[in-house]
N, C-alpha and C positions, 0 to 999 in steps of 0.2 A: 350364370352360365348353365345351371342345371336344366333350364328350359330348353336350351339348344340340344342337349344330350337327350332329354326326354322326347323332344320333337322328332329327332332322328329315329329313336326307338319306336315312337308311335307310328311314324311313317312306315318303317319296316314291318311293324306289327300289322298295320292295316293291309299292307300288300299281301302278307302271308294269310291273313284271315280271308281277304277277298278271294285268294286262290283256293282256299279250302272250301269256301261256299260254292265254288264252281263245281266241286267234286261231289259225287254221291256220298252221303254221310247219314249215319243214324241219328235219331232224335236226340240221344244223349249228347253226342258231340256238338250238334247245333245249339243245344241249350247252354253249353259251356262257351261256345264261340261268340254268340250274340251279346252277352253281358260284357265280354272283353271289347267287342266292337263299340259298344256304347261308351265304355270308359275311355277308350282311346280317342273317340270323337270329342268327348268333353274336354280331354286334355288339349287337343288341338284348338278347340274353341277358347280355352283359357289362355293359351299362348297368343292367339290373335287379340284377345281382349287386353292383354298386357304388353302388346307390341310396343317397343320403344323403351321399356324399362331398363334394358341392358345398355342403352345409350344415354341414360340419365343417371347421374350419381345421386347420392343421398342429399346433396344440396341443390338438386334439380339443375345441375350444370350439364350441358350437352357436349358431346365430342371430346370428353376428357378421360373416358375409360377405354379399356383395351378393345371393347367391342366396336369402337369407331376409330379406325386408323386414320392418320392425317391424309388429306387429299394431296396427291402428288402426281408426278409424271407416270408412276407405275400403278396408280389407282385404277381399279376396274370400273368400267362404265356401268351405270345402273345400280351401283352398290353404294349406300350411304358412307360418307367419309367425313372426318372432322375438318372444319374450315374456319378460318378467322374472317369474319365478315368485313373487317376493316381492310382486307387485302383484295376483296372482290371488286370487279369492274362492272359498273352498271351499263345496261344497253338501252337506257332511256334518259332523256334530258331533264327530268323533273320527277317529283313525287307529290302526292297529296299528304301534307304533314299531319292533317287531322287524323287520317287513317293510321299513319305511323305512330303517332302519340297514343291512339286508342289501343293499338296492338302492344306497344311498350308498357302501357299501364296494366294490361292483362298479364303480361309476362312478370311484372313486378308483384302483382297481387297473387297469382297462382302459377309460379314457375314450374312446378311439377306437371301440371296439366298442360301448359303450353309446350313444355319440353317433349311430352309424349305426342302431342299433336305434330310437332316438328319432325319427330322420329318417324311418324307415319306418312308424312308428306314433306320431304326435305326441300331445301332451296335448290332449284334446278340451275345448273351451270354448264357451260361448254368451254373446252380448252381453246385459247386463242393465241395470237402472236406472242412469242416470248414465254409461252407456257402459262400465261395468266389465265385466271378463271373469270369468265364473263357470265353474269346472271341473265338467264332467259325467262325465269318466272320466280315470283315471290320477292320482288324488289322491296315492297313495303314491309314484308315480314322480316327480311334480312336487316333492313334499316332499323326496325323495331328492336331487334336483339342488340344492335349497336347502341341505340339510344337507352336501352335498359341496362347498359353496362355489363352485358353478358355476351361478349363478342364471339365466343367460340360456339359455333352452331354446327348443323349437319347439312351437307351438300350432297347432291347426286349429279355426277357427271354424265351428260348425254352421250350416246353413241353416235358420232357423226363421222363423215369422211375425213381422212387425214388432211391436215392443213397443207395446201399446196402453195398458197401465197396469201399475203395480207389482203390483197384486192379481192381474191376469191372468197376469203373468210367473210368479208363484209357483204359481198354480192349474195352469198348463200343465206346469210342472216336476213337480208332484206327480202329475198325471195320467199323465205319461210315465215315471214312476219314475226321475227324474233328480236327486232330492234326497232325502237321508235326514235327517229332522227328529228326531234323537235324540242325546243326549249320550254321554259316555264310559261311563255306567252303563246305557245303553239306554233311558233315560227320555225321554219326548217333550219337544220344545222347539219354539218358534215360529221362523219365518224370521229374526226380529230377534235371536234368541239364538245364531244360528250364528256361529262365530268369524270375525273380519274378515280373517284371513289364514292361510296355512299354518303360520306360526310359532306361532300361537295354538291350533292343534289339540291337544287333550289326548290322552293315550294310553288306548286301550281294550285292556286285556290279553287280553280274550276275542277281540278281532279278530286279535291276533297268534296266539293259539292256533288260531283257525279257519284262518288262513293256513298254519300248519304242518300242520294237519289235511288241507287240500286238497293240499298238496305231497306228502303221504304217502298219497294215495289214500283218505282218510277219507270223502270225498264227491266227486261229479263235477259240476263247474260246467257242463259242456257239455250235460248232460241236464236242467238246471234251466230251467223256463219263463221265469223272470226272472233274467237274467244280472247286471243292475245290483245292486250291493251284495250279491252272493251270499255273500261271507264274513261279512257282518254278519247275514244270515239265520241262519247257523250259529252265529255268536257269540252271538246272542240266545238260541238254544236251549242252548248250552253254559253260559251264565251262570246258567241255571235248575237245573243239575245239582248236587245237594249233594256229589257226589264231586269237584267241581272248585271248591273255595272260592277266592274272589277273591284272598286274600293269597298262596295257593300259586301261582296262575296268574300273578299279578303278579311274584312272585319269580323264576319260571322257567317260561315256557310250554313250553319244550323238555322239562323234566322231567315235566310233566303230560300230554305228548302220548300216551304209552301208554294212560293212563286215558281220554283223550278219544277215541282210536281205538276202544277197546273199546266205549265208549258209542255212538259214531257208527255202528258196524256192528251194534249190537244192535237187537232189535225195538222198543225204546223210541224209536228215531229214525226209524221207518219212514214217518212222515208228513211228515218234513222234506224239502223239495225237494232232489234230488241224492243221495238215499239210495242206497247201494250194497250194503247188507247182504244184499239178496236177489238180487244178481247172481251169475252163475256164477264159479267160482274163477279162470277165465282172463280175466275181464272187465278191460279196460284203458280208462280214461277218455281220450277224445281230448284231445290237448294243445290248450288254448285260451289259452295264456299271452299 
């Protein structure tokens, strides 16, 4: 907690110093002020570098210390709060379990590091019917914390218009591209058919293949006009390729990656958002992890 107090003091100090530097002053005064300015800047940098430490206890558990209050009806929007991922409602009909397992393995191997990453970029949720929290971003990350048996995580509630009706809730989510109404086979479903929790999400093997494709520069999410469900856009395209039969992809998305890469970079994929087959050889997709 000392960082919070120091940060407030540093902020006040910087304001005072900035004000002084606006006034005429002798050389002696400026020689004293500038070292203080440098020290306070370093303090602020150190706070940024350790962001999340107060939300992770000594066992690298998140959301269990006083710095992260439990998400509830009175929780402020845009402020991280402690949430039990087992109670969150998904806004997509499937996940790529290879990505979920990869993230869960990282949590188990380096819980402190993953805890701090989560603190800097919490699971994004919105309030829905009955006060339930619905995930709008980081489904795979949330499911990974569940799979790693560390279900208490950090969420951030988005600031959205008050809920007027359930129909309006779903209509707004669809308009804002915050829900994917499709099952593990890419077939359309209704909001009522969405799984009730993360544990009920089925595996879409083509979503796992699309994740591997992006990690190996098969497409670039950063240049896609729609970032939401970007991997699913490619998963739906991949599932239509006869060279990628579902049984083979389900058996091992990793083994099917070379075929997927060749297809993704071919002219056949030129109309898929994020296509990089026409980019120069030195093109590097900006990291948007």
